[in-house]
N, C-alpha and C positions, 0 to 999 in steps of 0.2 A: 842472468836469466835462470829461472827455476821452473820446475814442472809441478802442477797440481794434479795428482793421480788419485784413482779410486783406492781408498785405504782397505786394510783388512776388515772384513765385515762380520767376523765371528765364526763360530763352529758351524761347519756344513753350509755356510752361505758364501757363494762364489760369484753371484751376479746381483746387480742392482739396476735401477732405472733412474735417469736424471729427472727428478720431479720439478725442480725450479731453480733457476739461477738467481742468486741474491745480488750479484754484481754483473755489470755489463763490460764489454770491451772498452778500455779507456778509464774505467773506474779505479780509484786508488783504494787499496786495502791495507790494513795494519796487521801486524803479527797476531795470530789467534783469532782474527775476525772471520765469521762464517762467510763462505763464498758461494756454496751450492748445496742444495738439499738433495739427498739420494733416498729413494724408496726401495726397501728390500722386502723379501717375503715375510720378515718378522717385524721389523721396526723401520721408522724413518730416522735418518740421521743427517747431521750437517758436517760438511767438510770445511775445515778451517785453514786459513793461510799459514804456512810455516815460517813466513817472513813478510816484511813489509814491501810494497811495490805497487805496480800498476798492472791490471789485467791486459796483456798485450794481445792475446788471441784465445778464443773459446773454441775448443775442438769437438765437443759433443753437445748436441742440442737437447732441449727438454723433450722427454718422451723416448729418448734412445736408451737401449739396454747396454750396460757396460760391465766389464769384469774387473776383478781385483788387479791393480797395477796399471790399468789403461789410462792414457793421458786424457785429462779433462780440460785443462787450460794451461797456458804459458803465462807465467808471472815475470814481468820485467822489473828488476830492482832499480828503482829511481829514488833519489832523495826527495823528501817532501819539500815543497816550496817554502822559502823563508818568509815569514810574515813581515810586511813593511819593506821588503827588498826593493831596490831601485832598478830601473831599466838597465843602467850601466853595469850593475853587478850580475845581471841575468843574461846579457848579450854582449858580443865582442864590440870593442870600441871602434869608431870610424877612424880611418887613416888620418894622421896629422895633416892639416892643411887641406883636407878634402872638402868637397861641397855637400857631403851627406849622402852621395850616391853609394859610397862604400857600405854604409849602414844598411841601405835598402837591398844591395846585392847580397850582403851577409844574411839578412833576414830571409831573402828569397832562397838562398842555398840551404838554409837550415831545414831539417825535416819538420813537417807540420805535426804539431802535437794533437792527439785526438781530443775533441771537445767533450767536456764532461756531460754525460747524458742527464737529462732532468730526472730528479728523483721521483719514483713512483708514489702516487697518492695512497696506494694500498699498503697498510702496515705489515710488518713481518708476522707470519702466521704459519702454522703447521699445515701439511697437505690435508690432513683430516679436517681441520677447521675450514680450509678453503672449500673442500668438497661439500661440507655441510652448509656453508654459507651460500654456495652456488645453488644447491638443491632447494634451499628455503628462501632464496632471493634476499639475502641479508647483506647489507653494505658493510664490509669489514672495516671501512674507515670510521664507522660509528661505534665499533665494538671496543671496549676497554680490555686490553690484554693483561693477563695475569702471569704470563711466562717471563723468562729471563729477558731483560731489555724491553719489556712491554710486548713480547711476542703473544699473539692471539692464539689461545689454545681451544680445543674442542669445547670444553666446559664454558668458555667465555661466549661462544656462539650459542650454546644451549641456553645460557642465562639471557642473552639478547632475545632469543626466540620467545622467551616467556613474556616479553612486553611488546612483541610485534603483532600486527594484524595479519590475518591470512591474506595471501596475494590475491589481487583482483583477478577475475576471470579474463582470459586472453580474448580481446575483442576480435582478433583475426581468425578465431576458431570457426570452422564452418558449422553452421547450425542447421543446414538443410533448407530446402525450399518450402514456402508456406503451402498448406494443403489447398488443393484446387477446390473452387466452389462446387457445392453439390449440384448435380444435375436434377432436372425436374423428373419426378417419379412417373413412370408409365404404368398404366393398368396391366396386370398380369393375371393369368388364370390361377396361378398358385404363387405364394410368397417365395422369393428367391432364398436359397440357403444362406446363412450368414457367412461373410467372407472375412478373412483376417485383415486387420488394419494395415494400410500401406506402410511399408518400412521407411522410416525417416533416417537417412544416413547420419551417423555421428562422427565424432573425431576418431579417425583410424590411423593416427600418426604413429610412427615408430622412432625409437631412439637407439643409436648404436654407441656403445661405450667400450673402450678397451679395458680388458681385465687389469686390475692392479697386480703388482708382483705377488702380494700375499694371496689373492684369490687364485691366481694362476698356479701358484705353488701348492695350495690346498687341493686344487683339482688334480694336479699331476701326482701328488703323493697319495691321494685316495685311490686313484686308479692303479698306481704302482702297488699299493698294499693289497688290493684285490687280485692283482695279476701275479705277484711274487710269493704270496703267503697262502698256505692251505687254511683259509680262515673259516671257522665255524663259530656258532653262537649257541650258548645254553642259557636257560632261564630258570628263575625260581621266584618265590614271593616271600616277603618279609612282613611280619606283624610288627608295626611300629609303636604298639601300645606302650611298651616299657620305656623306650627312648623318649617318647613324647611326655610321658608322666614324669620322667627324671628332669627333662628340660623345664617343665612347669614348676616343679619343686625348687629347682636351683636357679631359675632364670634371673631373678632380681639379685641374689647374692653373687652370682657369677659376674653379672654386669657391673655390680658395684666394686667387686674385687679386682677385675681385670680390664674393665673399660671396653668390653666387647661382648656382643650377645653370644649365647651358646646355640649354635646351629646344628643341623644334622650332619653336615659335611665332615666335621671333625670325628664323629663316631665312625663314619665309613672309612676315613683315612686310617684311624687306629685299627679298625677291623681288617682292612686290607693288608696292613703291615703284618699283623698277626697271622693272617691266612697265607701270605707270601712266605713267611718263615716255615710254615708247614708244607708248602709246595714250591720249592726253589725253582723248578723249571719255568714257572710263570713270571719269575723275576729275572729271567735270563734273556739272551739274544743269540742269534746265529751269526757267526763270522766265518765265511767260507765253509769248511767242513767241520768246524768246531762249535761247541756250545759254550758260551761265556756266562758263567753263573755270577751274579752280582751279590755281594755280601753287604750291601748297603741299600737303603730304601729311599730313593728320590721319587716322590709321587707327583706326577703332573696333574694339574687341575684345569680342565678345559673351561675357557671363559669366552663367551660371545662378546665381540668388540666391533667397533666401526671398521668395516673393511674385511671382516672375516674372523674365524675362530683362532684364538691363541691358546697356548698351553704353558703357562708359567709353572715352574717346578719348585715344590717344597723340598728342600734339601734335608737329608738325614731325618726324615719324618719319624723314624723310630725313637729318636731322642727328644722329641718335642712333646710338650703337654697339650691338653685340649685347648688351653688359652693361646699358646704359641701358634697352634695350627689355625685357629679362628682369626688371630691377628694377621697371619700371613695371607690367608684367603681374602680378607677384607682389603689388605694393602694391594694385592694383585688385581682385584676387581676394580679398585679405584684407578690404578695406574693403567689398566687396560682401556678404560674409558677415556682418559685424558691423553693417551698415547705416549706415556713416559716409561713403559717397560723397556728394559735393556736386553741386549742379546744374551747376556749371562742369565737373566731371569728365564729365558726360553730355551736354553741349551740343555741337552741331556734328558734325564728322566729314565726310570726303570719300569714304571707302571703308570697307567693313566686312569683317572676317574672323570667321567662326564655326566652331567646332571641335566637331562632333558626335561625333568619334571618341573623345573622352574618356568618352562615355557608351556607347560600343560601336557607334555607327552606322557601317554599311559604305558607305551611299550615301544621299544626300538631295538635295532641291531647295530651297535656302535662299530665303527671301522677302526682297525688297528692303527696305531701311531708308530710306524717303523722307526728304528729296528726293534721296538718293543714287541713282545709276543702276547700281551694281555691288556685288555681295557675293560673297565667295569662301568656299566651304564646304570644310572639311577633314574627313577621316574616319579611321576606324580603320586602323592599319597592320597588314597581314595578310600572312603568308608565302604566296606562290602560285608555282606552276611557270611559268617564263617561258622562251621560246626566245631564247637569247643566242648570237649568232654560230653558229647552227646546232646549238646544244646546249641541252638542257633543264636549267635551273638554278632553284633555289628562291630567290626574292628577296622582301625586305620591300616590299610595294606599298601604295600609298594611292590611292584614288579622290579626285579633286578636282572641284569643280563651281563654275561661275560663272553666277549668275543676273544678268541685265542687262535694261535698258530698251531695247527694240528701236526706240524712237522716235528715239534719238540714237546708239545703238551698233548697228552692223551685225553680222550673224552672222560675217562674215569676221574682223572685229576681235576679237570675243569669243573665237573659236577660237584666233586667233593669240596673244591675251593668255594663255590657258591654256597654250599651247605654250611661251611665254616663261617662265612660272612653272615649268613642267616642266624646261626647260633649266637654269634657275638652281639648282633644287633638286638635280638630278642631277649638276651640276658646281658645287658651292658656291664653288669658287675664283673664279668669275666675280663673285660678290657682293662679294668683296673689291676686285676691280678696279672694279666699278660704284660702290662706296662711296667 
């Protein structure tokens, strides 16, 4: 007998939720075969069998929350059945000279083996893929999986949706009673004032859904950040003319040389690293009554994904080129969408950048990502009239915001940090010198 337990889940992750059992009691598993899927606040992962055997007992059911080291199931080590084996080799022989009753008695005394459960028609799939398939009424059995062993991934369901028709309207939905026939008008001294049309009740159904581990953790950490930090936000605006002109000039050559487009994110990563060097407290954190200054620059890039926001980390961003940063961002965005980010990708970080502008946000106040003490918010680039050298010109402008922990970052430092970002973006040639 051996135990299948909740494995180590990564830095700062101590709890998971049983998302789906891939095996049932009585099923045989081989060494390294996935047994159960767990959902954590950061990623979904599979727990594999550390030896071959039969699932004797499942201790935690789907939807239950579990902690590291807790027992999930008991695996009984049984040898696999020998193909072509005879009944004599698998059961004790009847006593010599007996009439066969000994064989029946031995069979009755032997413990009954659990019958193999019928295999599910649903193919192996990630929790994100199943959630999307359920929401859009897609039969996973018809989806071709691109993951390991034919596992259906989120992008496979998205591809299937491209060829599916919209679901038909629910015939059971209440449509309301037909309007009553109009009554015969009666003569009146004066016309009656107009009355509003009678209200026809529509579908007022509600759906209750349990929070995913990621969404629950996001909610808890955001409230924690506001409760435990002295959080303030300061704003500035940046003229994006120089960066956009540089991108226009170098767009084709950069794409041809590096195989990736030149976006604005790499400029802000570079500008942030240079500004953090000038203002070290914004790259620090509080541990007890001490301030820990970080002399490395791991920049988190917030990415919207199915199930909630994730923040993969660009390690040693100060040592990377523009192309390296753009490649890392593209890789993170793709893996965030198909659910293949690892715990290592999401762990740590000394400073975070979030870009609400990609969703159309003109201005916002980003919330800190503890234990970090600074987060830079980018927003939509919008043409606005600006007074330039006494003349009115239309310029592509962006509002930027820095939320910071006032416990170790003074307002003066926060304002000067944003001014430094503004200077680097409006004169990107400085970034080459700083790099």
